[in-house]
KOLTORGU-601091 format. One record per residue: chain; x, y, z of N, C-alpha, C, O in turn; residue in one letter. Coordinates in steps of 0.02 Angstrom, whole numbers, plus 32768, in hexadecimal, padded with zeros to 4 digits. Layout:
N
R  mol  n.px  n.py  n.pz  ca.px  ca.py  ca.pz  c.px  c.py  c.pz  o.px  o.py  o.pz  type
R    A     X     Y     Z      X      Y      Z     X     Y     Z     X     Y     Z     a
...
END
This chain:
184
R  mol  n.px  n.py  n.pz  ca.px  ca.py  ca.pz  c.px  c.py  c.pz  o.px  o.py  o.pz  type
R    A  EFAC  B5DB  1AFB   EFBA   B61F   1B12  EFEF  B611  1B1C  EFF2  B5D6  1B2B     x
R    A  F02E  B631  1B1C   F06D   B649   1B21  F071  B675  1B51  F04C  B6A5  1B47     x
R    A  F098  B67A  1B8E   F089   B6B3   1BBD  F0D3  B6C1  1BD5  F0E1  B6E5  1C04     x
R    A  F0FE  B6A1  1BAE   F143   B699   1BB4  F166  B6D0  1BB8  F192  B6CF  1BE3     x
R    A  F15E  B714  1B8E   F168   B763   1B6A  F140  B787  1B9D  F159  B7BC  1BAF     x
R    A  F118  B77A  1BB2   F0E7   B7AB   1BE8  F0FE  B79A  1C1C  F100  B7C9  1C44     x
R    A  F118  B75D  1C36   F12A   B74D   1C8D  F161  B76A  1C81  F16F  B792  1CAE     x
R    A  F19A  B764  1C43   F1D7   B788   1C43  F1C8  B7DA  1C5C  F1D7  B7F6  1C91     x
R    A  F1A0  B7F8  1C19   F18C   B83A   1C38  F18F  B84F  1C7B  F1BD  B86E  1C96     x
R    A  F15F  B83C  1C91   F13F   B83C   1CED  F17B  B82D  1D24  F178  B832  1D61     x
R    A  F1BB  B815  1CF2   F1ED   B7F9   1D33  F211  B83B  1D2A  F21A  B86A  1D50     x
R    A  F220  B832  1CF2   F258   B888   1CE4  F227  B8C2  1D1B  F243  B8EB  1D40     x
R    A  F1E0  B8BB  1D17   F1CA   B8F5   1D29  F1E6  B8F0  1D79  F1F9  B926  1D91     x
R    A  F1EA  B8B9  1D9F   F1F5   B8B8   1DE4  F22E  B8E9  1DFB  F266  B8F0  1DE1     x
R    A  F20F  B90F  1E3A   F256   B92F   1E44  F23E  B96C  1E63  F205  B974  1E79     x
R    A  F272  B99C  1E62   F279   B9E4   1E62  F273  BA06  1E2D  F29C  B9F9  1E02     x
R    A  F23C  BA3F  1E1C   F25C   BA59   1DEF  F24F  BAAF  1E04  F234  BAC9  1E34     x
R    A  F26C  BAC7  1DD1   F288   BB0D   1DDE  F258  BB3A  1DAA  F275  BB2D  1D75     x
R    A  F233  BB57  1D9F   F208   BB64   1D5E  F201  BBC0  1D65  F1F3  BBE0  1D98     x
R    A  F20E  BBD5  1D2D   F204   BC2D   1D0B  F1DA  BC21  1CEF  F1DB  BBF1  1CC8     x
R    A  F18F  BC55  1CFB   F15D   BC50   1CCB  F152  BC9B  1CBC  F15E  BCC8  1CE4     x
R    A  F13B  BCA2  1C80   F114   BCDF   1C69  F0D0  BCDB  1C5B  F0BF  BCA6  1C40     x
R    A  F0A5  BD04  1C66   F059   BCFE   1C5E  F050  BD3C  1C48  F064  BD70  1C63     x
R    A  F02D  BD36  1C0F   F003   BD7B   1BE0  EFBA  BD71  1BEC  EFA0  BD3D  1BD8     x
R    A  EF8D  BDAB  1C12   EF48   BD9D   1C1E  EF33  BDD3  1BE0  EF3D  BE10  1BDB     x
R    A  EF18  BDAD  1BBD   EF07   BDC2   1B7E  EEB1  BDFC  1B89  EE99  BE26  1B63     x
R    A  EE9D  BDE4  1BC5   EE60   BE15   1BC9  EE69  BE5D  1BDE  EE44  BE8D  1BD6     x
R    A  EEAE  BE57  1BFE   EEB6   BEAC   1C22  EF04  BEC3  1C13  EF25  BEE9  1C37     x
R    A  EF1D  BEA0  1BD2   EF58   BEAE   1BBC  EF98  BEB5  1BE7  EFBE  BEE5  1BE2     x
R    A  EFA0  BE7D  1C14   EFD9   BE78   1C45  F004  BE40  1C3A  EFFD  BE15  1C0F     x
R    A  F034  BE44  1C69   F06D   BE12   1C61  F07B  BE0A  1C9C  F082  BE3A  1CC1     x
R    A  F085  BDC1  1CB3   F0A4   BDC0   1CEE  F0DD  BD7E  1CF9  F0D3  BD49  1CDB     x
R    A  F116  BD85  1D27   F146   BD61   1D22  F138  BD34  1D73  F124  BD50  1DA6     x
R    A  F145  BCF3  1D6F   F146   BCD2   1DAD  F17D  BC9D  1DBA  F197  BC84  1D89     x
R    A  F18F  BC8B  1DF3   F1C9   BC57   1E06  F19B  BC33  1E24  F176  BC51  1E4B     x
R    A  F191  BBE6  1E1A   F180   BBA9   1E3C  F1BB  BB77  1E40  F1E4  BB64  1E17     x
R    A  F1AD  BB68  1E8E   F1E4   BB19   1EA7  F1AB  BAEA  1EA6  F175  BAFB  1EBE     x
R    A  F1B4  BAB6  1E8D   F177   BA8F   1E66  F1A4  BA35  1E76  F1C8  BA0E  1E57     x
R    A  F187  BA3A  1EB4   F192   B9DF   1EC0  F16F  B9A3  1EAC  F13A  B9A3  1ECA     x
R    A  F175  B971  1E89   F159   B941   1E6A  F161  B902  1E89  F19B  B8F2  1E7A     x
R    A  F143  B8C8  1EB4   F154   B88A   1EC1  F124  B864  1EB6  F0E8  B873  1EB4     x
R    A  F143  B824  1EAD   F114   B7DA   1E9A  F0D7  B7E2  1ECE  F0D8  B7EA  1F0B     x
R    A  F0A4  B7DC  1EA2   F04A   B7CE   1ED1  F048  B78E  1EFD  F062  B75D  1EE1     x
R    A  F037  B785  1F29   F02C   B74C   1F4F  EFEA  B71C  1F2A  EFC0  B738  1F08     x
R    A  EFE7  B6DB  1F35   EFB0   B6B3   1F0D  EF62  B6D9  1F44  EF2F  B6EF  1F29     x
R    A  EF6B  B6D6  1F83   EF2C   B6FD   1FA3  EF20  B742  1F7F  EEE6  B74F  1F6E     x
R    A  EF53  B770  1F71   EF45   B7A9   1F46  EF2F  B7A7  1F09  EF11  B7DB  1EF8     x
R    A  EF34  B779  1EDB   EF29   B759   1EA4  EEDD  B761  1E95  EEBB  B77A  1E68     x
R    A  EECE  B735  1EE1   EE77   B71D   1EEE  EE47  B753  1EF9  EE0D  B755  1EE6     x
R    A  EE6A  B77F  1F1D   EE50   B7B5   1F3E  EE3F  B7D1  1F01  EE05  B7CC  1EEE     x
R    A  EE6A  B7EF  1EDC   EE54   B820   1EA1  EE30  B80C  1E84  EE04  B833  1E71     x
R    A  EE2D  B7C8  1E72   EDE5   B7B0   1E4D  EDB4  B7AB  1E6B  ED83  B7B1  1E47     x
R    A  EDA5  B79F  1EB4   ED6C   B7A7   1EE3  ED56  B7F4  1EE4  ED1C  B806  1EE3     x
R    A  ED8D  B81E  1EE6   ED72   B86B   1EED  ED5C  B884  1EAF  ED3B  B8B8  1EB2     x
R    A  ED68  B866  1E6A   ED50   B874   1E39  ED05  B84E  1E19  ECEC  B859  1DE2     x
R    A  ECF1  B827  1E49   ECB7   B7F7   1E47  ECC8  B7BA  1DFD  ECA1  B793  1DE1     x
R    A  ED0C  B7C7  1DF1   ED22   B794   1DAC  ED16  B73C  1DBB  ED18  B71E  1DF1     x
R    A  ED0E  B72B  1D8B   ECFB   B6D8   1D99  ED40  B6B8  1DAB  ED6E  B6E0  1DA3     x
R    A  ED57  B672  1DC2   ED88   B670   1DE4  EDB4  B65B  1D94  ED98  B653  1D5D     x
R    A  EDFF  B655  1DA2   EE1D   B64C   1D6D  EE3F  B60A  1D63  EE42  B5F3  1D9C     x
R    A  EE55  B5E7  1D42   EE91   B5A8   1D2F  EEC3  B5C4  1D37  EECA  B5FC  1D1E     x
R    A  EEFB  B5A2  1D62   EF3B   B5B7   1D5A  EF43  B5F9  1D6B  EF76  B615  1D58     x
R    A  EF16  B61C  1D90   EF22   B658   1DBC  EF69  B663  1DCF  EF80  B69C  1DC4     x
R    A  EF87  B63F  1DE4   EFD6   B64B   1E0A  F00F  B645  1DBF  F04C  B647  1DC7     x
R    A  EFFB  B63F  1D94   F030   B645   1D5B  F011  B68A  1D31  F02F  B698  1CFD     x
R    A  EFDE  B6AF  1D44   EFC5   B6EE   1D1E  EFFE  B722  1D41  F012  B728  1D7B     x
R    A  F00D  B744  1D07   F02A   B78F   1D1B  F00E  B7AB  1D53  EFD1  B7A9  1D5A     x
R    A  F02F  B7C3  1D7A   F010   B800   1DA8  F051  B810  1DD8  F084  B7ED  1DDB     x
R    A  F044  B84A  1DFD   F065   B870   1E27  F041  B887  1E5B  F005  B879  1E5F     x
R    A  F069  B8B8  1E96   F050   B8E4   1EAB  F088  B908  1EB8  F0C3  B8F6  1EC0     x
R    A  F05D  B95C  1EBC   F0A1   B996   1EA8  F081  B9B5  1EDF  F04B  B9A1  1EF6     x
R    A  F0A6  B9F1  1EF9   F0A3   BA34   1F22  F0DC  BA5B  1F02  F112  BA42  1EEF     x
R    A  F0C8  BAA0  1EFD   F0DA   BAD8   1EE3  F0D5  BB06  1F0B  F0B3  BB00  1F3E     x
R    A  F0F8  BB3F  1EFB   F0FF   BB83   1F1E  F112  BBA9  1EEF  F14B  BBA1  1ED9     x
R    A  F0DF  BBE8  1ECE   F0F5   BC11   1EB4  F0E0  BC53  1EC0  F0AA  BC65  1ED9     x
R    A  F10A  BC72  1EAE   F110   BCB4   1EBB  F123  BCF1  1E74  F150  BCF6  1E4B     x
R    A  F0F0  BD10  1E81   F0EA   BD46   1E36  F116  BD7B  1E3B  F137  BD88  1E6D     x
R    A  F117  BD99  1E07   F159   BDEF   1E1C  F135  BE19  1E31  F150  BE4F  1E3B     x
R    A  F0E1  BE12  1E41   F0BF   BE3C   1E6F  F0DB  BE21  1ECD  F0D0  BE47  1EFC     x
R    A  F0EE  BDFE  1ED2   F0EA   BDDB   1F09  F0A7  BDAF  1F25  F097  BDA7  1F60     x
R    A  F090  BD9E  1EFB   F057   BD6E   1F01  F071  BD30  1F1E  F0AC  BD25  1F11     x
R    A  F053  BD07  1F41   F06F   BCBE   1F3E  F02E  BC8E  1F4A  EFFA  BCA1  1F65     x
R    A  F03A  BC4D  1F34   F008   BC1F   1F17  F02D  BBCE  1F38  F061  BBB1  1F29     x
R    A  F00C  BBC5  1F56   F02A   BB72   1F66  EFF8  BB4B  1F61  EFBC  BB5C  1F63     x
R    A  F00D  BB15  1F59   EFD1   BAD8   1F44  EFFB  BA8E  1F37  F033  BA88  1F20     x
R    A  EFC8  BA54  1F4F   EFD4   BA12   1F56  EFAE  B9F0  1F27  EF82  BA16  1F14     x
R    A  EFAB  B9CB  1F15   EF79   B9A8   1EED  EF93  B963  1ED2  EFCB  B96B  1EBA     x
R    A  EF7D  B924  1ECE   EF6B   B8F2   1EAA  EF66  B8F0  1E6A  EF36  B914  1E59     x
R    A  EF8A  B8CD  1E2E   EF61   B8B4   1DEE  EF79  B86F  1DD8  EFAE  B853  1DE4     x
R    A  EF46  B85D  1DB9   EF42   B816   1D8E  EF35  B80F  1D56  EEFC  B822  1D4A     x
R    A  EF5A  B7F4  1D1A   EF3F   B7FA   1CCA  EF3E  B7B8  1CBF  EF6B  B78D  1CBB     x
R    A  EEF5  B7B5  1CBA   EEC3   B76C   1C9A  EED0  B77B  1C35  EEB9  B7A8  1C11     x
R    A  EEF6  B74A  1C26   EEF2   B743   1BE4  EEBE  B729  1BBF  EEBA  B6ED  1BCE     x
R    A  EEA0  B733  1BA0   EE61   B718   1B84  EE67  B6F2  1B37  EE44  B6C1  1B29     x
R    A  EEA0  B713  1B00   EEA5   B6EF   1AC6  EEDB  B721  1AA2  EED6  B75E  1AA7     x
R    A  EF1A  B6FA  1A79   EF46   B709   1A5A  EF4B  B6F6  1A0E  EF48  B6C1  19F0     x
R    A  EF54  B743  19F7   EF54   B733   199F  EFA0  B743  198C  EFB5  B77C  1995     x
R    A  EFB6  B728  197F   EFFD   B72F   1971  F029  B739  199C  F03E  B709  19BB     x
R    A  F043  B77D  19A9   F07C   B79A   19D1  F041  B7BE  1A0D  F05B  B7CE  1A43     x
R    A  F006  B7C9  1A08   EFDE   B7E5   1A2F  EFB9  B7CA  1A5F  EF8C  B7A6  1A4A     x
R    A  EFBD  B7CF  1A94   EF92   B7AC   1AD4  EF63  B7DC  1AEF  EF75  B816  1AF8     x
R    A  EF27  B7C8  1AFD   EEEF   B7FE   1B09  EECE  B7EE  1B3F  EEC2  B7B2  1B3A     x
R    A  EEBB  B7FE  1B69   EE86   B7F1   1BA6  EE7E  B823  1BD4  EE90  B85B  1BC0     x
R    A  EE65  B81D  1C14   EE64   B850   1C40  EE86  B852  1C57  EEB3  B828  1C4F     x
R    A  EE8D  B895  1C93   EEBA   B8B7   1CB4  EE88  B8C9  1CFE  EE59  B8F0  1CF9     x
R    A  EE96  B8AF  1D33   EE6C   B8AB   1D72  EE98  B8D9  1D9D  EED5  B8D4  1D9A     x
R    A  EE76  B90B  1DCA   EEAF   B928   1DFC  EE78  B935  1E31  EE3D  B943  1E2A     x
R    A  EE9A  B92C  1E63   EE6E   B932   1EA4  EE5E  B975  1EC4  EE33  B97E  1EF0     x
R    A  EE82  B99E  1EAB   EE78   B9DD   1EA4  EE88  BA08  1E6E  EEC3  BA0A  1E5A     x
R    A  EE5C  BA2A  1E53   EE61   BA52   1E18  EE8D  BA87  1E20  EE8D  BAA5  1E56     x
R    A  EEBD  BA99  1DEA   EEE4   BAF1   1DF5  EEB4  BB29  1DF4  EEC9  BB58  1E16     x
R    A  EE74  BB35  1DD6   EE49   BB63   1DC5  EE28  BB76  1DF6  EE23  BBB0  1E0A     x
R    A  EDFF  BB26  1E1C   EDC9   BB3D   1E34  EDDA  BB00  1E6E  EE00  BAD4  1E5A     x
R    A  EDC8  BAFD  1EA1   EDD4   BAD0   1EE5  EDAD  BA88  1EDE  ED92  BA72  1F10     x
R    A  EDAA  BA72  1EB9   ED86   BA1E   1EB2  EDAB  B9EA  1E8C  EDDA  B9F4  1E65     x
R    A  ED92  B9B5  1E9C   EDAF   B983   1E63  ED99  B990  1E2B  ED64  B9AF  1E22     x
R    A  EDBF  B979  1DFA   EDBA   B976   1DA6  EDD1  B952  1D81  EE0D  B943  1D87     x
R    A  EDA3  B937  1D4A   EDBB   B915   1D0D  EDC1  B92D  1CD2  ED8E  B93E  1CB5     x
R    A  EDF8  B932  1CB4   EE13   B945   1C79  EE1E  B91D  1C3D  EE18  B8E0  1C44     x
R    A  EE2C  B934  1C09   EE51   B906   1BDD  EEA1  B922  1BC5  EEBB  B959  1BBE     x
R    A  EEB7  B8D5  1BBC   EF02   B8E5   1BA0  EF1D  B8D4  1B60  EEF9  B8A8  1B48     x
R    A  EF48  B8E2  1B3D   EF59   B8C6   1B03  EFA6  B8C4  1B20  EFC4  B8F0  1B3F     x
R    A  EFBE  B87E  1B0C   F01B   B87C   1B0A  F03C  B864  1AD3  F035  B82B  1ABE     x
R    A  F06B  B898  1AB5   F086   B87F   1A73  F0C1  B85B  1A7B  F0E5  B86E  1AA9     x
R    A  F0D2  B832  1A5F   F0FF   B7EF   1A7E  F13C  B818  1A51  F16E  B826  1A71     x
R    A  F13A  B827  1A15   F171   B84B   19F0  F18B  B899  19F4  F1BC  B8B2  19D9     x
R    A  F154  B8BA  1A25   F174   B8F9   1A31  F188  B8F3  1A7A  F1B7  B917  1A89     x
R    A  F16B  B8C9  1AB3   F16E   B8CE   1AD9  F146  B905  1B0B  F15F  B925  1B39     x
R    A  F100  B906  1AF3   F0D9   B955   1AF7  F099  B942  1B06  F06E  B936  1ADB     x
R    A  F08E  B93D  1B56   F05D   B93D   1B89  F02C  B978  1B78  F041  B9B1  1B83     x
R    A  EFF4  B972  1B62   EFB3   B9A0   1B54  EF83  B9A0  1B79  EF53  B97D  1B68     x
R    A  EF81  B9C5  1BB2   EF3A   B9B1   1BDD  EF0D  B9F2  1BD7  EF1D  BA2D  1BDC     x
R    A  EEC9  B9D2  1BCA   EE8F   BA0A   1BBE  EE5A  BA00  1BF3  EE46  B9C9  1C04     x
R    A  EE40  BA45  1C13   EE25   BA39   1C4B  EDEC  BA75  1C3C  EDF7  BAAB  1C21     x
R    A  EDBE  BA62  1C4F   ED6B   BA82   1C41  ED5B  BAAD  1C87  ED1F  BAAC  1C95     x
R    A  ED82  BACF  1CB2   ED61   BB01   1CD9  ED2C  BB1A  1CD4  ED15  BB08  1C9F     x
R    A  ED02  BB43  1CF5   ECC1   BB6B   1CF9  ECBD  BBA5  1CD1  EC89  BBB4  1CB4     x
R    A  ED01  BBD0  1CCE   ED05   BC04   1C9D  ED35  BC02  1C6D  ED2E  BC28  1C3D     x
R    A  ED6A  BBD8  1C6F   ED9D   BBD1   1C43  EDBA  BB89  1C1E  EDC0  BB66  1C50     x
R    A  EDC7  BB6E  1BFB   EDD2   BB30   1BDB  EE2C  BB28  1BEE  EE48  BB51  1BCA     x
R    A  EE45  BB16  1C02   EE8F   BB1E   1C04  EEB8  BAE8  1BE0  EEAC  BAB2  1BF9     x
R    A  EEE5  BAE4  1BAC   EF04   BAC3   1B96  EF53  BABB  1BA0  EF76  BAE4  1B81     x
R    A  EF6C  BA96  1BC0   EFA2   BA9B   1BDE  EFCD  BA68  1BC1  EFBA  BA2D  1BBC     x
R    A  F005  BA7C  1BAE   F048   BA4E   1B7F  F07F  BA4D  1BAA  F095  BA7C  1BCC     x
R    A  F099  BA09  1BA4   F0E2   BA0B   1BC8  F105  B9DB  1B9F  F0F2  B9A2  1B92     x
R    A  F143  B9FD  1B8A   F158   B9E9   1B56  F1A6  B9CB  1B69  F1D4  B9F4  1B6A     x
R    A  F1B2  B98F  1B75   F1E6   B96F   1B9A  F225  B980  1B69  F221  B960  1B35     x
R    A  F258  B9A5  1B6E   F28D   B9C4   1B40  F2D2  B988  1B63  F2FF  B971  1B3F     x
R    A  F2CB  B97B  1BA5   F304   B92D   1BB5  F2E2  B930  1C0D  F2B4  B94F  1C28     x
R    A  F30F  B904  1C20   F301   B8F5   1C5D  F2F1  B93D  1C92  F2C3  B93E  1CBA     x
R    A  F316  B968  1C8A   F320   B994   1CB2  F30E  B9D6  1C99  F31D  BA04  1CBF     x
R    A  F2ED  B9E9  1C5B   F2D1   BA23   1C39  F27F  BA05  1C20  F273  B9CC  1C0C     x
R    A  F24F  BA3C  1C29   F21A   BA37   1C14  F200  BA81  1C01  F20A  BAB3  1C23     x
R    A  F1E1  BA7F  1BCA   F1BE   BAB1   1BB8  F176  BACC  1BA9  F160  BAC7  1B70     x
R    A  F153  BAE7  1BDA   F10B   BAEE   1BEE  F0FE  BB30  1BC8  F11D  BB64  1BC3     x
R    A  F0B2  BB0F  1BAA   F08B   BB50   1B80  F047  BB3F  1B99  F030  BB06  1B97     x
R    A  F024  BB7D  1BB3   EFE0   BB83   1BC5  EFBA  BBAC  1BBA  EFBD  BBE7  1BCE     x
R    A  EF7D  BB87  1B8A   EF53   BBBD   1B68  EF1A  BBB3  1B95  EF0C  BB7A  1BA5     x
R    A  EEEC  BBF3  1BB2   EEA4   BBDB   1BC8  EE72  BC10  1BA4  EE71  BC4E  1BA7     x
R    A  EE47  BBE1  1B80   EE09   BC0A   1B61  EDD8  BC0F  1B7C  EDC3  BBE2  1BA0     x
R    A  EDB5  BC4C  1B71   ED72   BC56   1B82  ED43  BC18  1B83  ED2F  BC09  1B4B     x
R    A  ED31  BBF6  1BAD   ED0F   BBBE   1B98  ECCA  BBDE  1B7A  ECA7  BC0C  1B90     x
R    A  ECC5  BBB9  1B45   EC99   BBBD   1B08  EC67  BB97  1B15  EC6C  BB62  1B33     x
R    A  EC20  BBB7  1AF9   EBE0   BB9B   1B07  EBDD  BB44  1AD9  EBFC  BB3C  1AA4     x
R    A  EBC8  BB27  1AE7   EBB8   BAF0   1AD4  EBB3  BADB  1A85  EB8B  BAED  1A5B     x
R    A  EBEB  BAAB  1A80   EBD8   BAA4   1A2D  EC07  BADB  19FA  EC0F  BAD4  19BE     x
R    A  EC29  BB21  1A31   EC4E   BB60   1A16  EC92  BB49  1A07  EC96  BB0F  1A19     x
R    A  ECC1  BB5A  19F1   ECFF   BB55   19DE  ED24  BB7C  1A23  ED01  BBA4  1A43     x
R    A  ED54  BB73  1A31   ED8A   BB8E   1A6C  EDB9  BBAD  1A2C  EDE0  BB8F  1A07     x
R    A  EDA5  BBF5  1A2E   EDD0   BC24   19FA  EDC4  BC79  1A22  EDB6  BCAC  1A02     x
R    A  EDD0  BC75  1A77   EDC9   BCAE   1A8A  EE06  BCA0  1ABF  EDFB  BC76  1AEB     x
R    A  EE43  BCC0  1ABE   EE6A   BCAE   1AF0  EE7F  BCE0  1B22  EE9D  BD15  1B15     x
R    A  EE69  BCC7  1B66   EE77   BCFD   1BA7  EEBD  BD00  1BD2  EECD  BD2A  1BFB     x
R    A  EEE4  BCC2  1BBA   EF26   BCD5   1BD8  EF5B  BC9D  1BAA  EF45  BC70  1B86     x
R    A  EF95  BCAA  1BB3   EFC2   BC71   1B80  F002  BC85  1BBA  F017  BCBA  1BD1     x
R    A  F00F  BC46  1BC3   F05D   BC3C   1BF8  F07E  BC20  1BE8  F069  BBEC  1BD0     x
R    A  F0CB  BC2B  1BE7   F10E   BBFD   1BD1  F140  BBFB  1C0E  F158  BC28  1C30     x
R    A  F146  BBC3  1C0F   F18A   BBAF   1C2F  F1B5  BB7F  1C25  F1B2  BB50  1BFE     x
R    A  F1EB  BB93  1C55   F21B   BB75   1C4F  F226  BB42  1C92  F234  BB5F  1CC6     x
R    A  F221  BAED  1C96   F228   BAD4   1CD9  F26D  BAB4  1CC5  F27E  BA96  1C92     x
R    A  F287  BABF  1CF0   F2CF   BAA8   1D15  F2E7  BA76  1D55  F2EE  BA87  1D90     x
R    A  F2EF  BA40  1D3A   F2FA   BA13   1D90  F341  BA2B  1DAA  F36E  BA41  1D86     x
R    A  F343  BA21  1DF3   F36F   BA3E   1E1D  F36A  B9F7  1E43  F345  B9C6  1E45     x
R    A  F3B1  BA15  1E63   F3BC   B9D7   1E95  F3D4  B9A1  1E8D  F3D7  B979  1EBC     x
END
């Protein structure tokens, strides 16, 4: 498995980011804008192991070579609502098919729910797009980060109403778009 390109992707993600997003709440026809200050730092070997343990995940070979990060952010909406959070994440590649790398995405805290969570990811080396799919209790979040260059990313967030087992995800409840620019 070739991790050089995804390692480059995450190296580019390190640093301070200024993010402007627009969210479309489809259940009640509302649009919200927000600004986020986002800090991404390298994850320590100890925190990598803690993320695995928090999720009850089996030990992983070459854990220190796996992509991961720790982040902190502060978001202020156009209504003045403020959210701050810190978390640690680790990406465990499972297999590669051509330019597509697939695996598990582990966090010690989820965005939607206050708990550790295991999601899935796909990374397309040909487009440098990271797609993360997280099944929460009420929604399934499909989050895309497209690396335009080392200083700019485009974000797309699609939250689907969580379907019954075996049913298709076809009811969108939230759509978000963002422009993320590195600062400093």
